C-alpha positions, 0 to 999 in steps of 0.5 A: 098414056103410060107412066114411062111416056109421061115421065119421058115427056116431062124430062124432055120439056125440062131439058129444053127449058134448061137449055133455053135458060142456059143458052145466053150464058153459053153464047155470051160467056167470057169477057166478050162485050154483049152485042148492041142489039142484045143490049137494046132488046134488054132495054126495050122488051120489058116495056113492050111486054108490059104494054102487051099485057095491058092490052091483053088484059083489057081486050074484053073490057065492056065499055057499053054495058054496066059496069062500063069497065070500071073494075078494070080501070080501077085495078089499072089505076091501083097498079099504076099508083102502087108502082109509082109509089113503091117502084115494086113490080111484084107489089104492083101486079099483086095489088092490082090483081087483088083489087080487081078480084075484090071488085068483081067478086064483092062490089060489081056482082 
């Protein structure tokens, strides 16, 4: 691939990403009321996405062989505990990830 082609690809990807990001502001601009279906999706999607991420992250947890998914279970518990304690999504995700990585790298070697 030549450099011009690579730059063009990055430019097109950046333009499409920007268009997708700005589309809701262009579609729902003005003093118009946001449609009920969009408000409903805004309420339901965050929880659904988090549930899908939990399932995705735990899909390969091995329950029948040591350590019997203990690192995963402990990391989920730390994530949930941090979120209930501080109500900070970023802190919860970072804390759970750090906990999991420490467990699999140092404890359950």
